[in-house]
C-alpha positions in Angstrom: 10.9 -2.1 -11.1 12.5 -3.8 -13.9 16.3 -3.6 -14.1 18.5 -2.5 -17.4 19.1 -5.4 -19.7 22.1 -7.0 -18.7 22.7 -5.8 -15.6 21.6 -8.7 -13.2 18.8 -6.6 -11.6 15.8 -8.3 -11.6 12.5 -7.5 -10.3 11.8 -6.1 -6.9 8.0 -6.3 -5.9 7.0 -5.0 -2.6 3.9 -6.2 -0.9 2.0 -4.2 1.8 -1.2 -5.0 3.5 -4.0 -2.0 4.6 -3.6 -0.5 7.9 -5.6 -1.4 10.7 -9.7 -1.3 10.4 -12.3 -1.0 13.2 -13.2 -4.1 12.4 -9.5 -5.7 13.0 -10.3 -4.1 16.3 -13.7 -5.9 16.5 -13.0 -9.2 15.5 -14.8 -8.7 12.5 -13.9 -10.9 9.1 -14.1 -8.2 6.2 -13.6 -10.3 3.0 -14.6 -8.1 0.2 -16.8 -5.4 2.6 -15.2 -2.6 3.7 -14.6 -1.0 7.0 -12.8 2.2 7.8 -9.1 2.6 9.2 -8.4 3.5 12.6 -6.2 6.1 13.5 -3.5 3.4 14.1 -4.5 2.4 10.5 -3.9 5.7 9.1 -0.6 6.4 10.7 0.4 2.5 9.5 -0.3 3.8 5.7 1.4 7.2 5.9 4.0 4.7 7.5 4.3 2.4 4.5 3.9 5.6 2.2 6.9 7.4 3.7 9.0 4.3 3.4 7.7 3.4 -0.7 8.7 6.7 -1.5 12.4 5.9 -1.2 11.9 3.2 -3.9 12.1 4.0 -7.4 8.5 2.4 -8.2 7.1 1.9 -11.7 3.9 0.8 -11.3 1.4 0.5 -8.2 -2.0 -1.8 -7.9 -4.3 -1.8 -5.4 -7.3 -3.3 -4.3 -10.7 -1.4 -5.0 -11.8 -1.5 -1.4 -11.6 2.1 0.3 -9.4 0.7 2.9 -6.4 -0.5 0.3 -7.6 2.7 -2.6 -7.7 5.9 -0.6 -4.2 5.1 1.4 -3.0 4.2 -2.3 -3.2 7.6 -3.6 -0.3 8.9 -1.3 2.5 6.6 -1.9 1.7 6.5 -5.9 1.5 10.3 -5.8 4.5 10.6 -4.2 6.7 8.6 -5.7 5.1 9.6 -9.4 3.4 6.5 -10.4 
């Protein structure tokens, strides 16, 4: 979020990790491979989405992997990005 000129406000950046995946539970490395979110991972993503809807977000960027991209639609849609 960019501040108004002269307001002294700066840029605020939020970083969020995808929720828990099946491979996280199994102790497997994922890298660029994709693994579905677990029930806990889906809840973690929903919780992040609820928190982010309270913010005035101007832009959202995400990985193209399903575990990140599918969940981005919720917060993005709710925030109007």
